[in-house]
C-alpha positions, 0 to 999 in steps of 0.5 A: 499500500502506498502512502495514504497522505498527500505530501505536506506543502509549506514554506520553511521559516528559520528567522523566529524563535520556533522549532527548527523546520517549522513551517507556516503554510496550510498542511493538506491532510488525505482522508483515511477511512476507518477500515483502512485505519484498522487494517494498518493497526492490525498489520502494525500489531502483527509486525510488533508480535512477530519481531519479539525476541526471548529475553527482550522487552517488545518487539520493533514498535514496542508496547507504548508505540502500538498505544500511541499509534492506536491513540492517534488512529482511534482517538484523534484521527478524523477519518473523513478529513485525515486531520490529525494534530493532537498534543503530546498531553492529549495523546499521553492521557488517552494512551495511558502513558507519560508526556516523555513516553509519547515523545519516545514513541513518536520518534520510534514510529517515525523512525520506522516510517509508520508516522511522519509529522510537520512542525507548524507555526503561525505568524501574529502581531505582539506589541506591534511586532510580527512574531511566529508562534509554535502550533501542533505538529500535523501528523500522517500515518503512512501506509505499510509500503513505506514502513522500514524493514516491514515484510508480511508474515507470508514473505519472510525467508523460509515461510511455508506455502499456504495450507501446508504443515508449519504455515504461519498461524492465523490471526487470532480472533477479535475476542482472543485478540482483545484478551491478549491485548488486555494482558499486555497492558494496552489501553481500554480503548485499544481492547475495545477497538480489537473486539469491534474489529471483526464485524462478523464476530457477533459476540466480540461486537456485542462485548464492544458495544457493552464496554463503550456503553459501560465506559461512556456511563463511567465518564458521565458519572465522573463529570456529575451529568446524569444519564 
């Protein structure tokens, strides 16, 4: 799959106190349907699982990297417009990790080619002077064709022919994957997404809806809003 986002077009500015490489121009996002986002996340999760090694903590992406990617794809991405520009604090809250962990995970995702971003700034007048102010980064989740080092399980050396003994096991069911995600410490949002990922699994979909309803009720209770 090729990259899912149009290239960013912007004018570089290096003469004001903003982060190096910040740009001052409109960023063009490209829509990413939720179904495609789910497929990308599944491939990332499979890649993470297939690259884990005994005695090492996590695989190529890491548990926190997966949690941050999940948050970007399902908590912040506007699937219709492609807009994706959350704050570090927002990602940290949704993913259930620290701000510093978010920074490290984002750098890791970018090094793997899964994620890219543009630092943005805007011009404004302050005390009669034109200055630049930093804005949130504009993020883009890349298609697996741009992931560095990624190969589908079927493309690995020595992979047996489909249907033969020793064939790479198929992905677990939505319910089994949700149980595994919960056991590895992923967020409640990630677990519910796993449950809802297979529309053909009626039980998993029903559990996802029940979990979403309970989560919404808990939020209303914490905010003091009655049902």
